[in-house]
Kinemage of the C-alpha trace (Angstrom):
@kinemage 1
@onewidth
@group {chain A} dominant
@subgroup {mainchain}
@vectorlist {calphas} color= white
{ca unk a 1} P 62.726 10.014 -29.113
{ca unk a 2} L 62.729 7.982 -25.927
{ca unk a 3} L 58.996 8.695 -25.469
{ca unk a 4} L 58.295 7.466 -29.009
{ca unk a 5} L 60.210 4.199 -28.405
{ca unk a 6} L 58.281 3.472 -25.195
{ca unk a 7} L 54.973 4.175 -26.930
{ca unk a 8} L 55.863 1.747 -29.781
{ca unk a 9} L 56.776 -0.965 -27.271
{ca unk a 10} L 53.409 -0.560 -25.467
{ca unk a 11} L 51.488 -0.720 -28.745
{ca unk a 12} L 53.315 -3.911 -29.763
{ca unk a 13} L 52.532 -5.462 -26.354
{ca unk a 14} L 48.822 -4.641 -26.673
{ca unk a 15} L 48.795 -6.102 -30.183
{ca unk a 16} L 50.219 -9.397 -28.914
{ca unk a 17} L 47.560 -9.524 -26.126
{ca unk a 18} L 44.698 -8.949 -28.526
{ca unk a 19} L 46.060 -11.517 -30.970
{ca unk a 20} L 46.353 -14.066 -28.165
{ca unk a 21} L 42.745 -13.481 -27.099
{ca unk a 22} L 41.422 -13.766 -30.657
{ca unk a 23} L 43.346 -16.976 -31.283
{ca unk a 24} L 42.159 -18.515 -28.027
{ca unk a 25} L 38.479 -17.480 -28.350
{ca unk a 26} L 37.300 -20.313 -30.660
{ca unk a 27} L 38.593 -22.949 -28.250
{ca unk a 28} L 36.816 -21.191 -25.365
{ca unk a 29} L 33.546 -21.028 -27.280
{ca unk a 30} L 33.931 -24.653 -28.286
{ca unk a 31} L 34.422 -25.646 -24.662
{ca unk a 32} L 31.276 -23.792 -23.623
{ca unk a 33} L 28.999 -25.696 -26.012
{ca unk a 34} L 30.733 -29.060 -26.159
{ca unk a 35} L 28.443 -30.426 -23.434
{ca unk a 36} L 25.167 -29.973 -25.414
{ca unk a 37} L 22.299 -27.517 -25.124
{ca unk a 38} L 20.286 -29.020 -22.293
{ca unk a 39} L 19.528 -32.047 -20.155
{ca unk a 40} L 18.517 -35.343 -21.774
{ca unk a 41} L 14.865 -35.156 -20.637
{ca unk a 42} L 12.831 -32.072 -19.741
{ca unk a 43} L 9.473 -32.478 -17.994
{ca unk a 44} L 6.622 -30.003 -17.546
{ca unk a 45} L 3.216 -30.116 -15.910
{ca unk a 46} L -0.045 -28.270 -16.647
{ca unk a 47} L -1.403 -26.607 -14.616
{ca unk a 48} L 1.894 -25.597 -13.109
{ca unk a 49} L 0.339 -25.149 -9.667
{ca unk a 50} L -2.516 -27.676 -9.440
{ca unk a 51} L -5.252 -27.701 -6.847
{ca unk a 52} L -6.277 -30.866 -5.010
{ca unk a 53} L -8.067 -33.259 -7.337
{ca unk a 54} L -7.026 -31.476 -10.542
{ca unk a 55} L -6.147 -33.472 -13.640
{ca unk a 56} L -2.496 -32.748 -14.356
{ca unk a 57} L -0.993 -33.167 -17.818
{ca unk a 58} L 2.680 -34.174 -17.658
{ca unk a 59} L 4.844 -34.002 -20.758
{ca unk a 60} L 8.441 -34.828 -21.623
{ca unk a 61} L 10.734 -33.374 -24.281
{ca unk a 62} L 14.330 -33.959 -25.257
{ca unk a 63} L 16.918 -32.119 -27.338
{ca unk a 64} L 19.429 -34.992 -27.254
{ca unk a 65} L 17.420 -38.069 -28.214
{ca unk a 66} L 14.514 -38.728 -30.554
{ca unk a 67} L 11.643 -39.602 -28.236
{ca unk a 68} L 9.452 -40.539 -31.189
{ca unk a 69} L 11.779 -43.490 -31.803
{ca unk a 70} L 12.364 -44.282 -28.117
{ca unk a 71} L 10.576 -46.689 -25.809
{ca unk a 72} L 9.046 -44.579 -23.075
{ca unk a 73} L 7.964 -45.882 -19.654
{ca unk a 74} L 5.826 -43.796 -17.273
{ca unk a 75} L 5.536 -44.420 -13.504
{ca unk a 76} L 3.377 -42.788 -10.820
{ca unk a 77} L 4.794 -43.288 -7.328
{ca unk a 78} L 6.938 -46.102 -8.824
{ca unk a 79} L 3.842 -47.908 -10.121
{ca unk a 80} L 3.877 -48.459 -13.930
{ca unk a 81} L 1.336 -46.233 -15.675
{ca unk a 82} L 1.963 -46.465 -19.423
{ca unk a 83} L 4.582 -47.868 -21.792
{ca unk a 84} L 5.000 -47.444 -25.520
{ca unk a 85} L 6.951 -45.987 -28.409
{ca unk a 86} L 7.099 -42.197 -28.372
{ca unk a 87} L 4.579 -41.608 -25.541
{ca unk a 88} L 5.378 -38.039 -24.480
{ca unk a 89} L 2.244 -37.098 -22.518
{ca unk a 90} L 0.249 -38.601 -19.682
{ca unk a 91} L -2.524 -37.298 -17.436
{ca unk a 92} L -2.560 -38.037 -13.734
{ca unk a 93} L -4.830 -36.835 -10.916
{ca unk a 94} L -3.315 -34.705 -8.211
{ca unk a 95} L -3.761 -36.043 -4.715
{ca unk a 96} L -5.214 -34.524 -1.603
{ca unk a 97} L -4.038 -31.214 -0.231
{ca unk a 98} L -0.292 -31.468 0.389
{ca unk a 99} L -0.087 -35.091 -0.794
{ca unk a 100} L 3.022 -35.855 -2.890
{ca unk a 101} L 2.695 -37.582 -6.250
{ca unk a 102} L 5.905 -38.451 -8.089
{ca unk a 103} L 5.687 -38.889 -11.862
{ca unk a 104} L 8.789 -40.511 -13.376
{ca unk a 105} L 9.628 -41.168 -17.015
{ca unk a 106} L 12.272 -43.540 -18.413
{ca unk a 107} L 13.205 -43.404 -22.083
{ca unk a 108} L 15.333 -46.019 -23.886
{ca unk a 109} L 16.948 -44.478 -26.935
{ca unk a 110} L 17.784 -46.147 -30.269
{ca unk a 111} L 21.348 -46.653 -29.083
{ca unk a 112} L 20.117 -48.576 -26.027
{ca unk a 113} L 21.032 -45.868 -23.567
{ca unk a 114} L 18.567 -45.125 -20.757
{ca unk a 115} L 17.470 -41.661 -19.731
{ca unk a 116} L 15.152 -40.738 -16.864
{ca unk a 117} L 13.605 -37.747 -15.137
{ca unk a 118} L 10.839 -37.024 -12.655
{ca unk a 119} L 8.464 -34.316 -11.537
{ca unk a 120} L 6.743 -33.949 -8.179
{ca unk a 121} L 3.125 -32.852 -7.831
{ca unk a 122} L 2.154 -31.438 -4.447
{ca unk a 123} L -1.198 -29.631 -4.675
{ca unk a 124} L -2.203 -26.647 -2.597
{ca unk a 125} L -5.103 -24.231 -2.745
{ca unk a 126} L -5.897 -20.590 -2.158
{ca unk a 127} L -9.181 -18.737 -2.588
{ca unk a 128} L -9.757 -15.004 -2.827
{ca unk a 129} L -12.629 -13.198 -1.135
{ca unk a 130} L -13.265 -9.509 -1.673
{ca unk a 131} L -15.444 -7.005 0.098
{ca unk a 132} L -16.276 -3.469 -0.969
{ca unk a 133} L -16.662 -0.759 1.644
{ca unk a 134} L -20.023 0.310 0.224
{ca unk a 135} L -23.547 0.662 1.611
{ca unk a 136} L -26.410 -1.779 1.162
{ca unk a 137} L -29.594 -1.740 3.241
{ca unk a 138} L -30.254 -4.252 6.054
{ca unk a 139} L -31.327 -7.720 4.916
{ca unk a 140} L -30.045 -7.041 1.427
{ca unk a 141} L -29.391 -10.441 -0.178
{ca unk a 142} L -26.900 -9.287 -2.785
{ca unk a 143} L -23.228 -8.395 -2.557
{ca unk a 144} L -21.993 -4.910 -1.784
{ca unk a 145} L -20.313 -3.896 -5.048
{ca unk a 146} L -17.305 -1.703 -5.608
{ca unk a 147} L -18.335 1.873 -6.501
{ca unk a 148} L -16.327 4.192 -8.684
{ca unk a 149} L -13.223 5.333 -6.761
{ca unk a 150} L -14.173 2.820 -4.100
{ca unk a 151} L -12.026 0.844 -1.675
{ca unk a 152} L -11.915 -2.953 -1.711
{ca unk a 153} L -10.429 -5.425 0.756
{ca unk a 154} L -9.201 -8.717 -0.754
{ca unk a 155} L -8.441 -11.651 1.550
{ca unk a 156} L -6.446 -14.727 0.576
{ca unk a 157} L -7.638 -17.931 2.244
{ca unk a 158} L -4.932 -20.592 1.694
{ca unk a 159} L -5.218 -24.308 2.300
{ca unk a 160} L -1.731 -25.808 2.648
{ca unk a 161} L -1.221 -29.158 4.340
{ca unk a 162} L 1.769 -31.303 5.097
{ca unk a 163} L 0.542 -34.735 6.043
{ca unk a 164} L -2.092 -34.271 8.714
{ca unk a 165} L -0.721 -30.862 9.694
{ca unk a 166} L -2.313 -27.707 8.296
{ca unk a 167} L 0.118 -24.850 7.714
{ca unk a 168} L -0.891 -21.543 9.235
{ca unk a 169} L -1.671 -18.630 6.946
{ca unk a 170} L 0.882 -16.512 8.804
{ca unk a 171} L 3.732 -18.866 7.838
{ca unk a 172} L 3.196 -18.581 4.078
{ca unk a 173} L 4.677 -16.117 1.588
{ca unk a 174} L 2.246 -13.942 -0.400
{ca unk a 175} L 2.957 -12.090 -3.638
{ca unk a 176} L 0.151 -9.720 -4.667
{ca unk a 177} L -0.307 -8.335 -8.161
{ca unk a 178} L -2.619 -5.667 -9.543
{ca unk a 179} L -2.836 -6.508 -13.206
{ca unk a 180} L 0.732 -7.338 -14.210
{ca unk a 181} L 2.320 -5.194 -11.502
{ca unk a 182} L 3.679 -6.750 -8.337
{ca unk a 183} L 2.646 -4.731 -5.280
{ca unk a 184} L 5.748 -5.118 -3.164
{ca unk a 185} L 4.486 -3.101 -0.204
{ca unk a 186} L 1.574 -5.510 0.243
{ca unk a 187} L 3.564 -8.728 -0.345
{ca unk a 188} L 5.556 -10.816 2.086
{ca unk a 189} L 5.274 -13.381 4.823
{ca unk a 190} L 1.829 -13.562 6.389
{ca unk a 191} L 0.469 -10.723 4.183
{ca unk a 192} L -2.851 -12.412 3.404
{ca unk a 193} L -4.817 -9.134 3.072
{ca unk a 194} L -4.681 -6.663 0.213
{ca unk a 195} L -6.429 -3.288 -0.021
{ca unk a 196} L -6.789 -1.279 -3.203
{ca unk a 197} L -8.757 1.721 -4.373
{ca unk a 198} L -10.326 2.339 -7.763
{ca unk a 199} L -8.729 4.960 -9.973
{ca unk a 200} L -9.678 7.085 -12.967
{ca unk a 201} L -10.464 5.968 -15.624
{ca unk a 202} L -12.819 3.463 -14.079
{ca unk a 203} L -11.790 0.023 -15.272
{ca unk a 204} L -12.089 -3.538 -13.965
{ca unk a 205} L -9.286 -4.560 -11.640
{ca unk a 206} L -7.593 -7.958 -11.823
{ca unk a 207} L -6.114 -8.869 -8.459
{ca unk a 208} L -4.019 -12.019 -8.158
{ca unk a 209} L -1.940 -13.671 -5.479
{ca unk a 210} L 0.737 -16.352 -5.446
{ca unk a 211} L 1.130 -18.167 -2.151
{ca unk a 212} L 4.222 -20.243 -1.443
{ca unk a 213} L 5.394 -22.418 1.417
{ca unk a 214} L 8.658 -21.338 3.082
{ca unk a 215} L 10.516 -24.347 1.623
{ca unk a 216} L 9.231 -23.627 -1.938
{ca unk a 217} L 7.680 -27.086 -2.267
{ca unk a 218} L 4.051 -25.913 -2.498
{ca unk a 219} L 2.661 -23.055 -4.556
{ca unk a 220} L -0.916 -21.942 -5.204
{ca unk a 221} L -2.360 -19.122 -7.290
{ca unk a 222} L -5.718 -17.363 -7.559
{ca unk a 223} L -7.131 -14.259 -9.171
{ca unk a 224} L -10.314 -12.239 -9.047
{ca unk a 225} L -11.774 -9.584 -11.340
{ca unk a 226} L -13.470 -6.672 -9.566
{ca unk a 227} L -15.682 -4.487 -11.752
{ca unk a 228} L -16.512 -0.975 -10.468
{ca unk a 229} L -20.115 0.164 -10.773
{ca unk a 230} L -21.911 3.469 -10.556
{ca unk a 231} L -23.788 4.045 -7.273
{ca unk a 232} L -27.544 4.095 -7.686
{ca unk a 233} L -30.692 5.301 -5.996
{ca unk a 234} L -33.931 3.376 -5.637
{ca unk a 235} L -37.226 4.892 -4.468
{ca unk a 236} L -39.534 3.082 -2.043
{ca unk a 237} L -42.799 3.987 -0.408
{ca unk a 238} L -42.580 4.500 3.334
{ca unk a 239} L -45.865 3.282 4.783
{ca unk a 240} L -47.030 4.878 8.071
{ca unk a 241} L -47.846 1.473 9.522
{ca unk a 242} L -45.562 -1.051 7.786
{ca unk a 243} L -42.484 1.108 7.335
{ca unk a 244} L -40.290 1.054 4.268
{ca unk a 245} L -41.775 -1.253 1.619
{ca unk a 246} L -38.533 -2.576 0.148
{ca unk a 247} L -40.257 -5.478 -1.584
{ca unk a 248} L -41.053 -3.193 -4.534
{ca unk a 249} L -38.998 -0.304 -5.834
{ca unk a 250} L -40.848 2.656 -7.374
{ca unk a 251} L -39.856 3.559 -10.912
{ca unk a 252} L -41.406 5.306 -13.854
{ca unk a 253} L -44.899 6.285 -12.661
{ca unk a 254} L -46.461 6.064 -9.228
{ca unk a 255} L -50.239 6.475 -8.779
{ca unk a 256} L -51.092 8.335 -5.590
{ca unk a 257} L -54.228 6.788 -4.097
{ca unk a 258} L -54.122 8.585 -0.747
{ca unk a 259} L -53.850 12.279 0.036
{ca unk a 260} L -50.164 12.046 0.906
{ca unk a 261} L -47.170 9.769 0.579
{ca unk a 262} L -43.631 9.589 1.910
{ca unk a 263} L -40.958 8.553 -0.562
{ca unk a 264} L -37.579 7.316 0.647
{ca unk a 265} L -34.446 6.660 -1.377
{ca unk a 266} L -31.859 3.984 -0.639
{ca unk a 267} L -28.317 4.906 -1.789
{ca unk a 268} L -26.817 1.644 -3.029
{ca unk a 269} L -23.003 1.269 -3.269
{ca unk a 270} L -22.008 4.658 -1.881
{ca unk a 271} L -19.096 4.539 0.553
{ca unk a 272} L -21.120 5.485 3.616
{ca unk a 273} L -22.046 3.785 6.860
{ca unk a 274} L -25.745 4.656 6.823
{ca unk a 275} L -28.392 6.534 4.835
{ca unk a 276} L -27.977 9.555 7.112
{ca unk a 277} L -24.180 9.622 6.883
{ca unk a 278} L -22.787 13.157 6.490
{ca unk a 279} L -20.541 11.826 3.705
{ca unk a 280} L -23.493 11.982 1.311
{ca unk a 281} L -25.756 14.901 0.365
{ca unk a 282} L -29.325 14.807 -0.988
{ca unk a 283} L -30.902 17.402 -3.283
{ca unk a 284} L -34.637 17.023 -3.988
{ca unk a 285} L -36.679 18.709 -6.695
{ca unk a 286} L -40.424 18.741 -7.426
{ca unk a 287} L -41.322 19.854 -10.933
{ca unk a 288} L -37.735 21.135 -11.297
{ca unk a 289} L -38.086 23.366 -8.221
{ca unk a 290} L -35.637 22.678 -5.374
{ca unk a 291} L -37.153 21.397 -2.129
{ca unk a 292} L -34.790 23.262 0.150
{ca unk a 293} L -36.400 22.019 3.358
{ca unk a 294} L -35.455 18.386 2.680
{ca unk a 295} L -31.837 17.263 3.016
{ca unk a 296} L -32.471 13.672 4.073
{ca unk a 297} L -33.089 10.597 1.885
{ca unk a 298} L -36.876 10.870 2.327
{ca unk a 299} L -39.528 13.426 1.454
{ca unk a 300} L -43.244 13.765 2.334
{ca unk a 301} L -45.603 14.810 -0.467
{ca unk a 302} L -49.273 15.856 -0.164
{ca unk a 303} L -51.746 16.935 -2.782
{ca unk a 304} L -52.988 20.535 -2.439
{ca unk a 305} L -56.010 20.588 -4.702
{ca unk a 306} L -58.832 18.365 -5.860
{ca unk a 307} L -57.718 18.551 -9.471
{ca unk a 308} L -55.930 15.671 -11.223
{ca unk a 309} L -52.297 16.229 -12.032
{ca unk a 310} L -48.739 15.031 -11.978
{ca unk a 311} L -45.569 15.878 -10.103
{ca unk a 312} L -42.105 15.020 -11.391
{ca unk a 313} L -39.892 14.107 -8.455
{ca unk a 314} L -36.115 14.219 -8.802
{ca unk a 315} L -33.287 13.365 -6.387
{ca unk a 316} L -29.538 13.707 -6.749
{ca unk a 317} L -27.231 12.104 -4.181
{ca unk a 318} L -23.479 12.607 -4.198
{ca unk a 319} L -20.479 12.019 -2.014
{ca unk a 320} L -19.140 15.002 -0.112
{ca unk a 321} L -15.595 13.582 -0.300
{ca unk a 322} L -13.539 15.419 -2.923
{ca unk a 323} L -11.657 12.180 -3.626
{ca unk a 324} L -14.897 10.446 -4.638
{ca unk a 325} L -16.409 12.836 -7.157
{ca unk a 326} L -17.691 9.974 -9.310
{ca unk a 327} L -19.809 8.567 -6.495
{ca unk a 328} L -22.993 10.291 -7.593
{ca unk a 329} L -26.447 9.055 -8.565
{ca unk a 330} L -29.840 10.419 -9.495
{ca unk a 331} L -33.375 9.076 -9.805
{ca unk a 332} L -36.705 10.347 -11.114
{ca unk a 333} L -40.295 9.425 -10.370
{ca unk a 334} L -43.522 10.691 -11.889
{ca unk a 335} L -46.297 10.871 -9.280
{ca unk a 336} L -49.810 10.949 -10.757
{ca unk a 337} L -52.971 11.666 -8.773
{ca unk a 338} L -56.601 11.548 -9.914
{ca unk a 339} L -59.259 14.174 -9.390
{ca unk a 340} L -60.756 14.125 -5.923
{ca unk a 341} L -63.824 16.113 -4.877
{ca unk a 342} L -64.315 17.440 -1.376
{ca unk a 343} L -60.553 17.672 -0.701
{ca unk a 344} L -59.399 20.014 2.059
{ca unk a 345} L -55.840 21.335 1.697
{ca unk a 346} L -53.342 21.291 4.568
{ca unk a 347} L -49.853 22.772 4.715
{ca unk a 348} L -47.307 20.253 3.441
{ca unk a 349} L -44.787 19.706 0.696
{ca unk a 350} L -46.914 20.115 -2.429
{ca unk a 351} L -47.780 17.603 -5.077
{ca unk a 352} L -48.868 19.819 -7.951
């Protein structure tokens, strides 16, 4: 009986507590929202992180006053820019790198009350440069592209100034993203380099970086799209006197005018250091028969009879790295030779 009485007393006490909370809740909620739902004026700028010389659109909104019925005054560095009824947008140029531009707005409501706000524009800049670790021949004028499953180095080159002083790249904060994912291990102070490797399936990679000054007053952003490509082979004639004739690639059909020719292949965009790198293998075929004596990127061919004919040359090159199975390429060439009387055969790789 005593236990039952104590239990009833506790239940009554809990009921009184709950009732007190429920009665007091409306006044609490009313107190939370009695001050309004925002500041009088809210300003925004586009782009959010302008570069030097960009045109910046500055806008103002309000949830407390009707700006369409208010007299609005705009100032840039305290110099009047524009005045009128309901003017909610202006465009101003950003200054030089690190130069501060203050855009201020003053709105006079219908009740005569004055509201003001300001936004500061301080431009900064960052550029992204990327380099694939792939092979291109000497004097190649193009860019070394990213091969399938390839590795790419991306470098951020910031330009942050404060007055006449240029901020060092090591003092800035870098946030790297691959697509929408922040790469925390590569982000941080002074982390201006980012390395990534292509994955399967092979898709374009969007790499972006946000660079910020330590005091949060300057921010710059940049992104780059890197598209992976399949490695490729190109055939060239290797002349005994002039060397490799890279001015014209051989494709389709090649007419053999002399008794012999040396054909060399250049392996574009493989992850190798040179044509003879052990990280790549070469498999030649002539008329679908393997040329087992040739394991280099070049092969010597010589006609063996005076009759006209054709030889179908085929080469497959592939990476020997098991992590780069998609770095493979092949090329074909049809070598045609006319009839030639009085020809004396010598031992050599046949053209037949």
